[in-house]
N, C-alpha and C positions, 0 to 999 in steps of 0.2 A: 278702590272702593267704588261701587256703583251707587250714584245718588240721583233720585228723581227730583226734578226742579219744581214740580207742581204737586201739592199735597193731594192725597187721595184718601177718602174716608170709606172704609169698608171693613169687612171682617165681622163676624158675629160678636155681639156683646160690646160694641164700641163704647157705650156710655156707662157700662156697668162698673161700679166702684168695688173696692176690695171687700167691704163688709158683706157683699153678696157673693164673694168668691170663696168656695169651700176650702181652698188651699191655705187660707190665712185665718188664724185665730188670735185674737188679742182683746185687751180691755178697752175701755173708752178713754179718750183723750186726744190731744193734737199730736199725732204721730206722723212720721215722714210720709207714709202713704196717704195721709189726709191732705197733703199739700197738692192743690190743684191750680195750675197756671194756664192762661190762655195759650192755645197752640201746642199743648203738651204732646211730646212724642214718648214712645215706650220702647224700652230695651229688653230683649230676651237674649239668652246666651246659649250657643251651641257648645256642647260638652263632649269630651272624648269618652268613648266606650273602652278604650285601651289604657293600660297603666304605663306603657312605654312603646312609642311607635313613631316612625317618620310620617310626616304629612306629605303625601305625594301630590294631592290635588284637592282644592276646595271648589266645588261647583255651586254657584249661587243662582243659576238661571231659574230654577223652579221656585226658589224663595222669592226672587224679584217679581215673579208672576203672581204672587199672592196679593190680592187686593189690600191696600193699606201699607204694604211694606215699601219703605223708602230707600233703605240701604242695608248692605251687609258689610260689616267692618272685620277685617282680618289682621293678623299680625303683620303682613306685608304692608298694609295701609299705615299702621302705626309706625312701622320701621322707617317710613319716609320722614317722619318727624322725630325719630329717635325716642319714641314713647312705648316701644314694645317690651322694654324691661324697666323695672323700678327698684329702688332700694328697699330692703326690709329694715325693720327696727334694729336688727342686730348686724347691720352693715353688710349683709349678704345681698344678693340680687334675686329678683323674682320676675317671672314672665307676667306681662299684662295679657298679651296674646302671643302664642307661639308662632315662630316663623318656620322652623325646621321640624321640630318634633314635640310630642306631648310627653309629660313626665309622670302623670298619675291619672287614674280613672276619675272622670268628672272634671278634669281640667278644662278651663275656658279655651275654646278654639276660635270662635267668631261671635260677633255681636250682631243681632238683627234689630233694626230700627224701624218702627211702624207707627201708624197713627192711632192704634188701639192696642191694648194689652193682648187681646186675643189674636189680632193680626200678627203681632210680634211672635206669639207662641206658634202660630201656624207657619210663619216664615222660618222660624228656628227649626221646626220639624222637617221643612223642605230643603234645607241646606244639605248637600251631599259631600261627604269628605272621604277621600280614599287614603287609607293608612297602610303602612308596611310595618308589621309588628317587630319589636326589638326585644332582646332578652330582658326579663323583669327581675328586679331584686327587691324583695320585701323584708327580708331578714337582715337586720343590721350586722349580725355576726358574720353572715355569709358575704355581706357587702364589703367587709374588710379583708376577706381571703384573697390571696394572690390569684390573679386571673379573673377576678370578678369584673363584670362590665362596668366601665367608668361612666357614671351617669351625667356628671356636669361637664360635658365636653365643651360647653361654652366658655369655661374658664381656661385660660391659656396655661399650658404645661401641666394641667391637672392629670395626675396619673393614678389616683385612687379615689375612694369615696369617703375619706376621712375629712371632717370639717375642721375640727380643732381638738387640742388636748388642753385640759385645764386641771390644775391641782392646787390644793390648799392644805396647809398644815406642815408639821415637822415629820417627814418620812422616817428619818433615822431614829428619832426619839420614839416614834410609834413602833417601829420594828423592834427596838430594844425592849420596850415595855411588853410587847407580845412574847418575846423570847423568855422574859422573866415571869410570865403569867402562870398562875397556878391552874387556871382553867380557861379554855377558849371555846367559843361557839362560832359556827359559820353557816350562812344560809344564802341561797340564791332566791331573789325576790323579783317578780315581774309585776310592774304596775302598768296595766294596758292603756291603750288609747281610749279616751272618752271625749265627749263633745258637749259644748254648751248647748242647752236646749231652751233658750229664751222663748218667752211667749211670742215676741216679735222677731222675725228674721232680719237679716241685714238689708239695707236698701238706701237709696238716695234720690234726690231730685236735683239735677245740675242745671243751672240757668246762666248762660253767658250773655250778658247784655252788651251787644256790639256798640251801642250808642255811648255808653259810659265806660266801655272797655273793662268791665268788672264781672267776675265770676262769683255767683252765690250758689252754695251747695247746702241743701238741707240733708242731713245724713245721720245715720244711727251710729254715732261715735261717742266713745267714752272720753276722748281727749281732743276736743275741737282745735285747740291751738297747735298741738303737735301735728295734727293732720294737715292743717293749713301750711305749716312749714314743710312737711313732706311733699305736699302738692307743689309748692314753690320750687323745691329742689328737683322734682321730677320734670316740671313743665316750665321752669323759668326761662329756658332757652327759646321757648316759643311764645314768650310774652306774658305768661301768667306769673307776674311778680307778686310777692307776698302781700303788699299793700292793696293789690287789686283782687284779692281772694277773701271771701267771707264764708265762714263755715257756721252753720246754724244747726245745733243739735237740739231738737224739740223733745217732747216726751219720748222716753225710750222704754220699750217693753222688755226690760231685762238686758243685762250686758255680761256681767260675770267674767270679763276678760276677753270674751269673743268679739267684742266690738272696739277693741283697741287697734288692731291692724288696719292697714289700707288694703282692701281687696280689689282685684282686677275690675270687678263690676263698677266700682266707683270711678276708676280712671277711664274706663271705656265710656261711661255716661258723660263724664266731663269732656272727653275728646269729641263725642258726638254732638254735644251742645255747642262747643266752640265751632265745629264745622258747620252746623246748620243754623246757628243763631236761635235755636228753639230750646225751650226747657225739655229735659229728658229725664224720665223716671225709670229707675231700675229697682225692682223688689224681687229678691230671690224667694223661691218656694222652699218648703221644709226639706225636701230631699237634696236640693242644691246646698242648703245650709249645712246639713249633716255630712255630706259627701266631700265638699270642696273647701269649706272654710277652715281656718287654722284649728289644729287639735291640741289637746293637752295630754300630759303624762307620756307614756311610751318609754319607760325607763327600765332597763335591764340591769339589776343591781346584784352585786356580790358583796355581802357585808360580813365582817368578823368583829367580835367583841371579846375583850379580855378582862379577866377579873382575878383577884386573889381568892384563895380557897375559903377565906372567911366571908366572901360575898361582897368585897369592895371592888367596884368597877375601876378599871385602870386605863383602858385604851380602846379606840374604835378605828377600824380600817375599812374603807369602802372603795370599790371599783365599779364604775357604771358605764354602760353604753346608752347614749341618748339618741333615739331614733327621731330625727328632725324632718323626715320626708325629703322632698327634693330640694328644699331650701331651708335655711335657718331663719325662720320668721318669728322667733320668740320676741317677747317684749321685755326682755331682761335688761337690767342696767348694763351698760357697755363693758364695765370692768369685770362683770361676772357672767360669762357665757352660760354657766349652769345655774344661773340665778342665785338664790340664797340657800342652795342645797346644803351648804356647809354650816347651817344651823342644826345639822343632824346629830350633834352631841346632846341635843334636847335639854331636859331638865336635870341632867346628871353631872356630877363633879368628876369629870374624867381628866386624867393627867396628860394624856397625849392622844392625838387623832390625826389622821391623814385621809384626804378624800381626793380621788381623781375621777374625772369624767371625760369621755370622748364622744364628740358629736359625729353622727354618721348620716350620710345621704342614702335614702332609699326611694323606691317608686311609690311614694305615698304623698298625700297633700302636706303642705307646710305644717310643722308641728311646733310645740313649745310655748303656747300661750299660757298665761297664768289664770287658769280656770278657777275662779274664786279661791285662789291661794296666792300668797306673796311669792311669786317666782320660785316654784319648785319646793315650797315648804311642805306641802302635802306629802310629797315623795320622801322628804327628809324625816318627817315625823313618823310616817308609816314604817320606815326602815328602823329607826332607833327603838320604837315601841315594840315591834316584832322581836328585835334582837334582845331587848331587856326581858321580855317574857321567856324567850328561849334560855337565856342565862339563868333566870330564876329557876326554871325547871331543871336545868343541868346541875344546879347547886342544891336542889331539893328544898327551895325556899318558897314561901307564899309570894305571889306576884305583888301584892300590896306591900308586904313587909320589906321585900327586896327594894322596891322603889323608895320607900321611906328611908331606908338605910343609905341610899345613894343620891338622894336629892341634894341639890345645892342648898345649903342652909341659909335662912333668912338674913343672918348677920353677915353673910359673905357678899351681899349686894352693895354697890354695883360689882358685878362679877364678870371677869374676863374669861371666856371659854377657851378650851384648848385650840379652837380654830379662830380665835381672835375677836369674836363678838363681845361687846360690853353690855351684858344684860342690865337693865336699869333697876328693876326691883322685882321681888317675888317672894311668895310664901307657899311653896308647892305642897308641903306637908299638910297645911291647913285645908287646901282645896281638896286633896285626896281624902282626908279624914271626914270632911263634910259630905263628900259623895258616898263614902262607906257608911256613914251614919244614916244618910238619907235612904240608901237602898237596903239597909239591913244586911251588911256584908257577912257577918259571922253566921247569921241564921241561914243565909243563902248557901254558904259553904256546907253547913250541916244538911240542908235539903239536897244539895247536889250529891253528897256521899250516899244518902239513902236512896236516891233515884238510881244512882249508878249500880247499886246492889240489885235493883229490880230490872236492870238492863235499859233504863231510860237515858236519853242523851240530853244533858243540860250543861250549859257552859256559862262561865262568868269571865268577861273580858274587861281589862282596864286600859285606858289610854291617858297618860299624864304628860301632856304636851306643852311645849313652849313655842309660841308663835313669834314671828318677827315682822313687824309691819311699819307703816308710816314712811314709805320710801321717799327720801328727800335729802338726807345729808349730802351736800354737794361734793364733799371730800370722797364719797364713795359712789354716788349715784348720778348717772346721766343716761339719756337715750339719744343716740345720734349726736352726742355732744351737748345736748340740752340738759342743764342741771335740773334736778327734780325737786325744786322748790315748789311752793304754791302760794296763791295770792288771794287777797281780799281788798276790795275798795268800798269804802263806806261814805255815803253822802247824807248828811242830816239837813232836811229842808227847814226853811224859816219857821214853819208851824210845828216843828218837833217830830215830824214823821221822817222815816229813813228808807234809803234803798242801799242794799249791799250786793255787790257783784263778786263772783268767785271764778277762779280758773278751773274748778272741778266741774263735774257733770253727773247729776244724779240719774240713776236708772231704776229708781224705786226705793232708795235707801232712806228717804225722808230728809234730805238735806235742807229743804225749805224750813222744816220744823226745827231741826237741830241747830242750824246756823242762827235762826232767829232767836232761839232760846239763849245761845251763847251771847249774842249781842244784847239781848234784854237783860241778862244777868250783869254784863259788863257796864252797860250804859243806863239802865233803868228805863229804857223806852219799852213800852209793852210790845210783846212779840207780834200782836196783831197790827201794829203800826210800822212794822219792818217788812219791806218787800225784798225778797231774795231772788236774784237772777243768776243763771248760769247758761252756758252753752252757746253764746253768740260771740264770735271773735271780734265783731265790730264794737261791742260794748263792754265785754268782760276783760279784766286784766289778764295778762298772759299767765297761763298755768299749764301743768302737765297732765291734768285730768284725774279721773276717778278710777282707781284699781288698786290692788295690793293694800286694801284697808287703809288708805292714806288720807281720806277726806277729813275726818276729825283730827287725827294726829298732825296733819300738815295744814290743810286749809282752815280747819277749826282753830288751830293755833294762830294762823294769820289773822283770822277774825278778831281773836282776843287782843293780839298785838296792835292791830289797827284801831280797835276800840279804845285801847289805853292811850294811844296817841291823841285821839279825840278828847279823851278825858283830861289829858294834860293841858290841852288848849282851853277846854271848857273851864278848868280851874282858874286860869288867868282871866277869862271873861267874867266868871262869877266873882272873882276878887274885885274886878273893876266895878261891877254892879253893886256889890255889897260894901265897897270902900274899905276893904280889908286886905291884908297881905295874903298872897296865895298859900303860904305855909300855915296860916291861921284858919284855914278852911278844913272842914271834915267832910269826906265823901261817903255817902251811902248810896246804893243803886237808885239813881233818879234825881239826886239833888246834892248840892253843896250847902253846908250850914257853917256858921261861925262857931269856933270852939267856945264852949261855955254858954252859947246862946242858940240852942237848937231851933228856936222859933224864928230865927233870922236866917233865911235860906233862899236859894234860887233853884228852881227845878231845871232839869235838862231841857225842858221845853222853853222856859224863860231864857236860858242861855242860848239855845238855838236861834231864837228870834233876835236876840242881841247880837249874835254873830253876823247878822246881816243889817242890823239897824243901829247898834250902840256898842260896837266893840272898841277896845282901847285904841287910841291914836297910834299909828305905826304898825299895828297888827293887820295882817291880811284878813279880809272878810271871809266868811264861810266857815263851815264846820265839817271838814272832810279829812279823810286819811286813807293811805294805801299801805299795805304791808306785803312784802314778798318774803315769806318765812322760810328760812333755811334751817331746819332743825339740827341741833347739835348731835343728835343720836337718833336711832330708831327707837320704837317702843316695843315692849315684849309682853303682850298679853299671854295668858296661860290658862290651863284648866285641867280638870280630871273628870273623865267620863267613865261610866261603868255600864256595860251592856250585859243583859241576861237573856240567853237564847235557849230555846228548845228545838231539837232537831227531830223531824219525823223520819223514822227509820225506813218506812215504806216508800216515801217519795223523795227523801233528801231535802225537803223544804226546811229552811231556817226561819223560825218564828221568833221575833224579838218580843219577849214578854215584858221587859222593863228596860228603860234607858234613862239613866240619871246623868245630867250634864251640869257640872259646876264650873262656871267661867269667872275669870278675873280680868277685866279690861280697864282697871283703874277707876277713876271717877266717871260716873255715868251722867250724861247730859239728859237723856230722855229714856227712862226705863222701858216704856212701851216699845219704842223703836229698837232698843237693844234686844228685848225679848223676841220681837219679830225677826230680827236678823238671826238670832240663834236658832229659832224654830225652822226658818227657811234653810239655814246652813246645815242643820242636822239632817233634814230631808235630803239635801244635796250631798251629804256624806253617806247616807244610807244608799243612795243610788249607785255609786261605783262599788260599794261593798257587796251588794247583792244582785244588781241588775245591769248596769250600763257597761258596754264594751263594744269597741269597733275593731274588727279584725279583717284580714285580707287573705285570700287564698294564694297559691303559689304563682298565679299569673296576675295578681294585683286586683282581683275583683273585690270590691268592698262588701263586707258583711256587717250589717248594722247601719245601713244607709237610709233607713226610713223608720218611722215609728212602729212599723209592723214588727221589726226585729231589733230595734234599739229601744230597750225597755226603760221607761222612766217611771218612778214610783208616783202613784196618785194618793189621794187621801185614804183610799182603801188599804193600801200597803203600808202607810205611814203609821208607826206606833204612837202612843201617847208620850210625848217628850216631857220628862220631869226636869225642871231647871232650877238652878240656885246660883248663888254668886258669893265670892269673896271680893274684897276691895284692897288692892295694893297700888296706890297712885304712882304714876311715873314722876320721879323727882325733877326731871328736866323739862317736862311739858307745861306750858302756861296754865293749863286747866287740870293737869294730873291725869288726863285721859290717855288711853292706849289704842283704841280701835278694837272692833269685835266682828266686823262683817264676814271674815273668813275663818275665824277660829273653829266654829262648829264643823265646817267642811273639812278642815284639816284634822281635827281630832276624832271625828266619828268613825270613819272607815276602819281604822285599825282597832278601835275598841270592839267593833263587831267581828273583825277577823280574829282577834285574840280570843273572843268568846267562843267562836266556832272551833278553833284549835283546842281550846280548853275542854270542850265537850267531847272531842275525839281523841284526846291525848292518850288515854288508857288503851286505845285501840292501835297505837303506834303511829298516829298521824302527828307530824311535827310542824307542818306548814301547809297552808292552802292559799294560793294566789287569788286575789280578787278579780272579777266578781265571783262570789261563792254561790253559784247557781244550784238549783236542785239536781240537775243531771250530774254536775261535778261531785256533789256530796254523795249522791246515790252510787256513783261508780266507786268512790272511795270506800263506802260501806261494803259494797259487794267484794271489793278487792281484799278487805279485811275480814271477810267471812261473816259479815253481819246480815242476817235476814230480817224480814219484817217481824 
C-alpha cells in the first residue's frame, strides 16, 4: 500500500456533508454519517465489473495522483496482516479484499483513502485493474452438475460447489404416508433474490486511538456486541482485543436484517484507521448497497403435499436448493443452516413431514440474510400456503373451508409439529373467521362468480400463517457459538428516576417506548422517568441484537425479569420502612402497602431513596438488577390475511382492491407501535409479491442493481391496509407477548400470489412465481388466448 505521510486537502466538495449529497436520502437524527471527527479521512471502494475473474494487476498510479488521495489499499496489503479473509456468521469465510480473483460483480477490489469524500470517489475512479475473465456460474442447479467450474478454490480439496446438506423430519414415515395418500399435489416454486432497501445505507466511522490503544467504531449494525466479538476474532492477532474495541450503533435508518452482517467496508475502514491513526468514514451509496451487500431469499423449492380423499392433510415433503452466492453469509442459528425453514408445516395438523435443503455456491454476492423474517420463515410460509391452496383446488374444496378443516385445534396447544417445533398457543380458526367476516368473504365469492361470467378477472387469496420468532433458547440457538439470550440492566436513582440498558438495537421499531412501558407497568415508575439506552458496547449489557422479531420476546422479557428482581428487593426495603413483614405487603404498580391498611404505603420513589439512605442493615445499597433472559421456547405469532385483486386483461397489472390482515401476537404492549409494524410489514410484503427482484444474466451482470430497475412500492402503489387482531397470549413468556415485527412481511406475499392464481385458475394457470409483474401476467394471458 502506498501511503502519503503529509495530508493534502483537495478535490471538489471537500467540506460538503451528506445532507447536500443527492446520493443519500434519510430522515433526521444522529446517524453514522453525522459523526464528524477532527482529521477525518474518507474511504471509497473500487468494485469489480466482472462476476468471476482473475486479478492480473492493480495500477494505483493515477489514483495516487488525485489531489487528496492518501492511499490505495489492496488485498495484498491486508494479506500481510492476515486480514484479507474474515469469518461469516455461518462459519464460512468471506473476502475482505481479494488477492487472486473476484467472485461476483460489484465485489470490493480495493479501498481508496482520501481527505474528502469526493477526492476518494475521484481516486476510486482512477484505479485501473486488469482482469482475466473466468467461467461464470449463476444457476445453482448448473453449479452442481459434473464438470461445473469449482468456485471456492481457496478451500483445500474442494471439488464441487456444494456447501452443505441439511435435512429434518422422518423421511421413512413421510414416504409411507405419501404412498398411502388418497391425493397428492406437487409444485416447483422459486422465491427470487430480493434486497433490503433501508432509508439509510450501510456505513461506519472507525477511529483507532493510538494513545489509549482503543478502537471505537460508529456503525450501522443491528447487533453491536456480536460485531465487536467478530472484530476481535478477525483482528485479535494484530492487537485489537475485545476489551479494546467499542462499537456504537447510533440512530439507524432501517435495518431489516441487512445490517446484521460484517461487510468488507467496515473491516477496510478499521484497517485504514489503525494504519493511519486517523478516523476513517465509509458510507456506501445506494447502488453499492443493492449490488454487493448480503441478499435474501433465492430458494428453488420443490414441494409435495399429501391428503386423504376426505380432505384431511397428512404429509409434506420438500426439497430445496439454496443459492448462497460465493459464500454462506447467512445469519442463521448455527444448528440450522437453512434457518427455521422447517416451520413449513405451518398452521396445519400434519402427521409426517420431511425437509431437505442443499446450499450452493454461485457467482453472486453473499446470500441468506433474514430480510424481515425469522431465518427463512417467509420461504416456509410461502411454500405451505401455496401448497394448501393447490390441494384445496385438487379436492374441489373452498380454500377457507379446507384450512378450517386442517388447522391445529386450539385445545391441542402446546402442539408439537411433525418437524419438532412446540407451538406455544394459537386459535387459527378464530383469526381466519374474523378476516372472512371483515372482508365479506361469502359476498366476494358471489361477486367473483358474476364477474367471471362477464370475462373479468378477480381473485381472492388467503394466507393463514404461523410465524416463529424470539430467537433465543440456548438449547437451539447460537451464532458463532454465542447463545442467543438477551439482556436488560436497570438502575433506579435515589430520586426514583431510572435508566435501562439493553443488548438489542432499535432501527425504528420504537424500543424506547415499548421498553419504557414494560418497566413502567412492572415498577410503577412513569415511562417519562425511564431512560432507555441501546447500541453502545461500553455501557450496554452483552446481547445478540435486534432481528428475527426477538426484541419484545427476549429483551422485553429480560426487562420484566430484571424489574421483578428489583421489585423483590424493593419489598424488603418497604418492609423495613413500614416496620412490617415482607409477606404482609401488597404490591400494586408504584407502591407497597400493608395488608388491610391501604393508606399505609411506600411508593417506589420512597423506596428508591431509602435504597441509598435507609436500607436494612446487612443489605447492599442501591436498587439495580440485570437479567440475561434465556427463553424456554420460541413464540409463535400467527395471522390470517385475505387479499382481493383485480387483473387488467389489457396490461396484466394486478390491482389490490382490498387487503384484510388479522394478526395475533399475544398480549400487546403498545397498540400504535404494533399497528405501525404491521402496516410497514404489509408494504414490505407487497414489494416482493409484485415488484422487487434481483436477477443476473448468464455472465453474472446484475439486473436490479439500482432504483431505476429495482422497484420498491411507494405510497402511490400501497393499498389501504385493513387490520384487526385476535389475542392468544404466550403461556411461557413473562408478558404473554409474542412479537409482530415480521409477521406481515411473512404472510402478505403469498396471500397476494394466491389471489392472482385464483383469478387465473379457470384459464388453466396453476402457479405464478413472485414477483407477479404486469409483463409476466400479460404473457400468461396471451398464452391462454385471452385478449383485451
